[in-house]
C-alpha positions as CSV (number, residue, x, y, z in Angstrom):
1,M,0.0,0.0,0.0
2,H,2.8,2.4,0.8
3,I,4.5,2.0,-2.5
4,N,1.1,2.4,-4.3
5,S,0.6,5.8,-2.6
6,I,4.1,6.9,-3.3
7,T,3.9,6.0,-7.0
8,A,0.5,7.5,-7.4
9,K,1.6,10.8,-5.9
10,A,4.8,10.9,-8.0
11,S,2.8,10.0,-11.1
12,R,0.4,12.9,-10.4
13,S,3.3,15.3,-10.0
14,L,4.9,14.0,-13.2
15,G,1.6,14.4,-15.0
16,Y,1.4,18.0,-13.9
17,L,4.9,18.6,-15.2
18,C,4.1,16.9,-18.5
19,R,1.1,19.1,-19.0
20,N,2.8,22.4,-18.0
21,L,6.4,21.8,-19.4
22,R,5.6,20.2,-22.6
23,Y,7.3,22.8,-24.8
24,S,10.2,23.5,-22.3
25,P,13.8,22.6,-23.0
26,S,14.8,19.1,-21.9
27,N,17.3,20.4,-19.3
28,L,14.5,22.3,-17.6
29,R,12.2,19.2,-17.7
30,Q,15.0,17.1,-16.1
31,L,15.6,19.7,-13.4
32,A,11.9,19.8,-12.6
33,Y,11.8,16.0,-12.4
34,E,14.9,15.8,-10.2
35,T,13.5,18.5,-7.8
36,I,9.8,17.7,-7.7
37,V,9.1,14.1,-8.6
38,R,12.3,12.1,-7.7
39,P,12.4,13.3,-4.0
40,Q,8.9,11.9,-3.6
41,L,10.1,8.5,-4.8
42,E,13.2,8.6,-2.6
43,Y,12.0,10.2,0.7
44,A,13.3,8.0,3.5
45,S,13.6,5.2,1.0
46,S,16.6,3.7,2.8
47,L,14.2,2.6,5.5
48,W,11.2,1.4,3.4
49,S,12.9,0.2,0.3
50,P,11.0,-2.7,-1.2
51,H,12.6,-6.1,-1.7
52,Q,10.0,-7.4,-4.0
53,I,10.8,-7.0,-7.7
54,Y,7.3,-6.0,-8.7
55,L,7.4,-3.1,-6.2
56,T,10.8,-1.8,-7.3
57,N,9.6,-2.1,-10.9
58,K,6.6,0.1,-10.0
59,L,8.9,2.8,-8.7
60,E,11.2,2.5,-11.7
61,F,8.2,2.8,-14.0
62,V,7.6,6.4,-12.9
63,Q,11.3,7.2,-13.6
64,N,10.9,5.5,-17.0
65,R,8.0,7.7,-17.8
66,A,10.0,10.8,-16.7
67,A,12.9,9.8,-18.9
68,R,10.6,9.6,-22.0
69,F,9.1,13.0,-21.0
70,I,12.5,14.6,-20.5
71,T,13.7,13.5,-23.9
72,S,10.3,13.7,-25.7
73,N,11.1,10.2,-27.0
74,Y,7.8,8.2,-26.7
75,S,8.8,5.7,-29.4
76,P,8.2,2.1,-28.3
77,H,11.2,1.0,-30.3
78,S,13.7,3.1,-28.4
79,S,15.4,1.5,-25.4
80,I,14.4,3.0,-22.1
81,M,17.8,2.0,-20.6
82,Q,19.6,3.9,-23.4
83,I,17.3,6.9,-22.9
84,K,18.1,7.0,-19.2
85,Q,21.8,6.6,-19.8
86,D,21.8,9.4,-22.3
87,I,20.4,11.8,-19.8
88,S,22.4,10.4,-16.9
89,L,19.4,9.1,-14.8
90,V,20.7,6.6,-12.3
91,P,18.3,3.7,-11.4
92,L,16.4,4.4,-8.2
93,N,17.5,1.1,-6.6
94,L,21.1,2.4,-6.8
95,H,20.0,5.7,-5.2
96,R,18.4,3.7,-2.4
97,S,21.5,1.6,-1.9
98,I,23.7,4.7,-1.7
99,A,21.3,6.3,0.8
100,L,21.2,3.2,2.9
101,L,25.0,2.9,3.0
102,S,25.2,6.6,3.9
103,L,22.8,6.1,6.8
104,F,24.8,3.0,7.9
105,H,28.0,4.9,7.7
106,K,26.6,7.6,10.0
107,Y,25.5,4.8,12.4
108,R,28.9,3.2,12.3
109,Y,31.2,6.3,12.5
110,G,28.7,8.6,14.2
111,I,29.5,11.0,17.1
112,R,27.6,9.0,19.6
113,P,28.4,5.3,20.1
114,S,26.0,2.9,18.4
115,P,23.3,1.5,20.7
116,L,23.4,-1.8,18.9
117,P,26.8,-3.4,19.0
118,L,28.0,-4.5,15.6
119,E,30.3,-7.5,15.7
120,A,33.0,-8.8,13.4
121,P,32.2,-12.1,11.7
122,S,33.2,-15.2,13.7
123,R,35.4,-16.3,10.9
124,V,36.8,-14.2,8.0
125,S,36.2,-15.7,4.7
126,R,38.1,-14.9,1.6
127,H,34.8,-14.1,0.0
128,L,34.3,-11.1,2.1
129,R,35.4,-8.0,0.3
130,N,36.7,-5.9,3.2
131,Q,38.4,-6.5,6.5
132,Y,35.9,-4.2,8.2
133,S,33.1,-6.6,7.6
134,I,30.2,-6.9,10.1
135,K,28.5,-10.1,11.2
136,R,25.2,-10.5,9.3
137,I,22.0,-10.3,11.2
138,S,19.4,-12.8,10.2
139,G,15.9,-13.6,11.3
140,R,13.2,-16.1,10.5
141,T,11.1,-14.0,8.2
142,N,11.9,-12.6,4.8
143,A,10.4,-9.2,5.9
144,F,13.1,-8.9,8.6
145,N,16.0,-10.2,6.5
146,S,15.2,-7.6,3.8
147,S,14.7,-4.7,6.2
148,A,17.1,-1.8,6.5
149,L,19.8,-3.0,8.9
150,P,20.4,-6.5,7.5
151,R,20.4,-5.1,3.9
152,A,22.9,-2.4,5.0
153,I,25.2,-4.9,6.5
154,V,25.2,-7.0,3.3
155,L,26.0,-3.9,1.3
156,W,28.6,-2.8,3.7
157,N,30.4,-6.2,3.6
158,D,30.5,-5.9,-0.2
159,L,32.4,-2.6,-0.1
160,P,36.1,-2.5,-0.9
161,D,38.5,-1.8,2.0
162,H,39.4,1.6,1.0
163,I,35.8,2.8,1.1
164,A,34.8,1.0,4.3
165,L,37.8,2.5,6.1
166,I,36.8,6.2,5.5
167,S,35.4,7.9,8.6
168,N,34.8,11.3,7.1
169,H,31.2,11.2,5.8
170,Q,31.5,13.5,2.8
171,A,34.7,11.7,1.6
172,F,32.8,8.4,2.1
173,L,29.9,9.6,0.0
174,D,32.3,10.8,-2.8
175,E,34.0,7.5,-2.9
176,L,30.7,5.7,-2.8
177,H,29.4,7.6,-5.8
178,K,32.6,6.9,-7.7
179,H,32.3,3.2,-6.8
180,F,28.7,2.8,-7.8
181,L,28.3,5.2,-10.6
182,N,31.5,4.5,-12.6
């Protein structure tokens, strides 16, 4: 239900932009999308990010419509991935992963000590990407296992050493963007 209300509100906002910015230049349409519609799709998404594919597709569908609106390319024969790549629109799930890692970094290196102790894994496997890995938290339900903290730990353990080591938050974000977007 939550995803339905988010996508409905974002679709209404996008429809408003489509009606009122139809003849505007594409850079203005992209700016309008990035400042009005996309924040609606991303607000606090690191906490409520869906793990079901059909829900992530629902969110991405709004961005796909926005990409076609920005470029005025409504042809069914043109690739939506290519259109988004041409205008540098990053997939929303990547934005959510970066936001979740940013939140986890604040938790890990924050000013106040973390209320929940995070432990190193009991054994270090060669499959772990960094030596700053954290023991995974698992529960009995899929809903818990795909919630924010377990997902953040999995993403954190996949980071290279040189990124997981950074304690300065802005430097961490810069390296994270380089890592994910290049």
